[in-house]
C-alpha positions in Angstrom: 5.3 3.9 -10.7 5.7 4.6 -14.5 3.7 8.0 -15.5 2.8 8.9 -18.5 1.7 12.2 -17.8 -1.9 11.5 -18.2 -2.3 9.7 -14.6 -1.2 13.0 -13.1 -5.1 13.9 -13.4 -6.0 10.9 -11.7 -5.4 9.5 -8.2 -1.9 8.7 -9.8 -1.9 5.9 -11.8 -4.9 5.1 -14.8 -5.9 1.9 -16.1 -3.2 2.5 -18.8 -0.8 2.9 -16.0 -1.9 -0.2 -14.1 -1.4 -2.4 -17.1 2.6 -1.0 -17.7 3.5 -1.1 -13.7 1.8 -4.6 -13.3 
């Protein structure tokens, strides 16, 4: 998973990361 560092606060992946991962 590509973490931007902002998703660390969430479950592990935010909407922004979901777009990047998918």
